[in-house]
N, C-alpha and C positions, 0 to 999 in steps of 0.2 A: 295654514291648513290644519284641520283637526281630524283625528281618527278615533273612531269608537269601535272597539272590539267587543262583540256581544258577549264573549266569554268573560270579559272584565266588568260587566255591568249586571247588577241585580235589577231586573225589571220592576217598575213601580206597580204595585197592586192598586187598581182603580176601583175594583169591586170584586166580590167573590167570583173566581174563574176568569177574570179579565186583567190583563197587564198591559203596560206600555213602556217603550223606550223612546227617548227623545234625543235628537241632535238638532242644533240650530246655529245660524249665523246671526248677524244683526238684522237681516231682512227676510229670511226664509227658515221654516222649521219643518223637519220630517219627524213623524211619529209612527212607530210600529205598534199596532194594537193587536194583541192576541186575545181572541175569544175562545175560551176552553170550557164554556158552559152551555153549549148548544145541544141540539137545536132548540130554537125558541118558538113557542106557540104564537107569540105576538111580537111586533116590533118594539124597540125602545121608544120612549116618548120623543116626538120631534123636538129639535133644538135649532137655534140659529145663532150666527155670530157675524161680526163685521169683516171677517177674514175671507179671502178667496181660498178655496180648497180644491185639491185634486187628489183622488184616491185610487190606488192600484190594489186589486184583489189578488194577493199573493197566494192564498190558499183558502179552500172552502167555497161555499156558495151562500149568497145573501139575496134578499130582496131589498133593493135600495128605493127609498121613497123621497122624491124631490117635490116639495109643495103638494104632498099627498098622492102623487102619481107613482105607482109601483113599477119597478123594472127588475127582472131577474138577472143576476150577475154571477159569474163563476171565476175561478182562478184564471188570471191573464186579462180580465176585463178591467176597465177604468171608468171613473165618473168624475165630473167636476161640479162644484157648488158655487154659485155666485154669492156675493156678500148678502147677508140678511134674509136668505131664503130658507124656510123650514125644511129640514131633512132628517132622515134617520135610516137605520137598517134593521132588518130582521135576519138573524143568523139561521140558516137552514141546515147546517151540518154540525157535527159534534164540535169541530174546531174551525176557526177561520182566522186568517191573518190579513189585516188591512194596513196599507202603508199610506198615511195621510201626509200631504204637503200643504203647508199654510203660508200665506203672506198677507199682512205682516205676521210676525211670530205671535203665538198665543201666550202672552205674558202670564196668564192665569195657570198655565201648565208648568211654569218654572217654580222650582223650590225656592222659598224665600230665605 
């Protein structure tokens, strides 16, 4: 069993106003992503990956795009993404926190 105390971790800056914290096992990864750079006029560019993804909107509001189709989501909502399907979000509030779960783990997120 592993435990991660948020107070013991310096979140990784992934771009200005955006950070993430990661925890994983051999088969599943959880990533807490904080957007503190909103609201955004446009969505981020769509991306895809071979991982299955489930996301919980812990705070804020976003428009989620799955294969180009927009859906408004707010805190408490969730979405899933099948492997290799283009997706992205547009942050609608000043801040948003998304909690992503991936399987298999996203090796490219791990520090070498």
